[in-house]
C-alpha positions as CSV (number, residue, x, y, z in Angstrom):
1,M,30.3,-13.2,30.7
2,S,31.7,-9.7,30.4
3,A,30.2,-7.3,27.9
4,Y,32.1,-5.2,25.3
5,V,31.5,-2.6,22.7
6,L,33.8,-2.8,19.8
7,L,34.3,0.4,17.8
8,C,35.7,-0.6,14.4
9,N,37.1,1.2,11.4
10,F,37.9,-0.3,8.0
11,T,41.5,-0.2,7.0
12,D,42.4,0.8,3.4
13,Q,42.4,-2.9,2.6
14,G,39.0,-3.4,4.2
15,V,37.5,-0.7,2.1
16,R,39.1,-1.9,-1.1
17,T,37.6,-5.3,-0.5
18,I,34.3,-4.1,1.0
19,K,32.2,-6.4,-1.2
20,D,33.7,-9.3,0.7
21,A,32.5,-7.8,4.0
22,P,29.4,-10.1,4.4
23,K,31.6,-13.2,3.9
24,R,34.2,-11.8,6.4
25,R,31.4,-11.1,8.9
26,A,30.2,-14.7,8.7
27,A,33.7,-16.0,9.2
28,A,34.3,-13.6,12.1
29,R,31.1,-14.9,13.8
30,E,32.3,-18.5,13.3
31,L,35.7,-17.6,14.8
32,A,33.9,-15.8,17.7
33,K,31.8,-18.9,18.4
34,K,35.0,-21.1,18.4
35,L,36.6,-18.8,21.0
36,G,33.6,-18.6,23.2
37,V,32.8,-15.0,22.2
38,D,29.1,-14.2,21.6
39,V,28.5,-11.4,19.0
40,K,25.2,-10.0,20.1
41,A,24.8,-7.4,17.4
42,S,26.7,-5.7,14.7
43,Y,25.9,-2.3,13.2
44,L,27.1,-0.3,10.2
45,A,27.7,3.2,11.6
46,I,27.8,6.7,10.3
47,G,30.3,8.9,12.1
48,P,33.9,8.4,13.4
49,H,33.5,4.6,13.4
50,D,32.4,2.3,10.5
51,L,31.1,-0.5,12.6
52,V,29.8,-0.9,16.2
53,I,29.6,-4.4,17.7
54,H,28.2,-5.6,21.0
55,A,29.9,-8.8,22.2
56,E,30.1,-10.9,25.3
57,A,33.1,-13.0,26.2
58,P,34.1,-15.3,29.1
59,S,37.3,-13.3,29.7
60,D,39.3,-10.3,28.6
61,E,41.8,-12.9,27.2
62,A,39.2,-14.6,25.0
63,L,38.1,-11.2,23.6
64,A,41.7,-10.1,23.1
65,T,42.4,-13.4,21.2
66,Y,39.4,-12.7,19.0
67,L,40.3,-9.1,18.3
68,L,44.0,-9.9,17.5
69,S,42.8,-12.7,15.2
70,L,40.5,-10.2,13.4
71,G,43.1,-7.5,13.3
72,S,45.7,-9.9,11.8
73,R,43.6,-10.2,8.7
74,G,44.2,-6.5,7.9
75,N,40.6,-5.3,7.3
76,L,39.7,-3.7,10.6
77,R,41.1,-1.6,13.4
78,T,39.3,-1.8,16.7
79,T,38.9,0.2,19.9
80,T,37.3,-1.8,22.7
81,L,35.2,-0.7,25.6
82,K,34.4,-3.0,28.5
83,V,30.9,-2.2,29.6
84,F,28.8,-3.0,32.6
85,P,25.1,-3.7,32.7
86,E,22.8,-1.6,34.9
87,A,22.8,-4.2,37.8
88,A,26.6,-4.2,37.9
89,F,26.6,-0.4,37.7
90,D,24.2,-0.2,40.7
91,K,26.4,-2.7,42.7
92,I,29.6,-0.7,41.9
93,V,27.9,2.6,42.8
94,G,26.6,1.0,46.0
95,A,30.2,0.1,47.0
96,V,31.5,3.7,46.6
97,A,32.8,4.9,49.9
């Protein structure tokens, strides 16, 4: 599984309906599970992003499907970072010529 950090911002619609956010989060977790995406943690953030989510997915395509499905609901915009754990980082650095 690949790891990702999702930097999310509420849209105007997402803020107007913020009281529904807990229900939306539960539905998003169910969708993630259906698509094989494992949401490891979700944080409300203070700063340039409203939410930070750590997720793992079997492929970039699975994560893209998840993010497009979430985005189509109109409540969030996302920026995605594919991240590598320390062991992968060490392997990558070890291969540097």
